[in-house]
N, C-alpha and C positions, 0 to 999 in steps of 0.2 A: 480497585480495578483499573489497570493502566489505560485502557481505551477511554473510559469515562473521565479520567484525569485530563487527558489531552482534549477531550471534547468539551468539557465544562469550563475550563479556565486557561488563562495565560500564565499560570504559575509553573508550568513544566519548562525546564530549559530547552531552548531550541536545539542545541547539540544532542540532547538526549532523544528528542523526537526524531531527528534526522537519522542518527546513527543506530539507536536501539530499535525504535518502533518502525521506522520506515525501512532502513536497509537490512537489518538483521532479522527482525521478527517478520516483517512484511514479505521480504523476498523469500525467506525460508518457508513461510506458509504457502506462498504462491507456488514454489517449486514442489512442495509436498502434495498440494491439491492437483497440480499439473500431472505429477507422476500417478496419482490415483485415477485421474481421468483417462490417462493413456492406458493404464492397466485395465480399466473398465472397457475401453474401446477395443483393446486387444482380446479380451475375453467375451466378446460379442454381447455386451450389454447394449441397450438401446443408446443411440447417439445422443438423444436428448438428456438421458441420465448422466452420461459422461460430461456433457456440456454444463449441466447444472452443478456437478461436482467441481468443475473448473471455475465456475463463477462464485463459489462459496466465499472466498476471501475478498471479493470485490467491495462489499460494504466497509470492511476494515481498511482497505486501500484508500477509499474515498475519505474516510474519517482522518486518516493520517495525512493525506494530501491536504485536506482542509486545514488541519492543525498547522502544518508547515506554512501554508499560504498565509494564514492569519498571523502567525508569529513572525514571519519574515518582514512584516510591515515595520517592525522596530529597528531594522537594519538600515544602513546607508542605501541610497537608491540603486547603485550598481550591484551591491551585494544582494539586495532584495530581488532584483530582476534575475540575477544568476541563480539564486536559490529556488525561486519560484519556477524558473525554467527547468532546473534539475529535477525538482519534485514532479513537475508535469511530464517530463520525459520518463521518469521512473514509473509513474502511473500508466502512461501509454505502453511502456514495455511490459508491465505486468498484465495488461489487458491483451496485448498482441501476442505475447509469449505463449 
């Protein structure tokens, strides 16, 4: 299970976490659930139900953000700060979007 791999250990390469799990899988899941929530809102489902559908990928986003945050500590200080800032910006955009 990919999420369990990044949650349990530091053996997953940082580039794989950032590119595959965060940017490709995480962003795609967020866009898919956003589309589902918008469709629910357009078809007169209750607002709370559409909001819950929108929030479904949030735990995954937090797990991936945490994995990037922990793995970035192995980098040089400037790279660490830049990557952590980028991951935090991505998480904020996924919540705000």
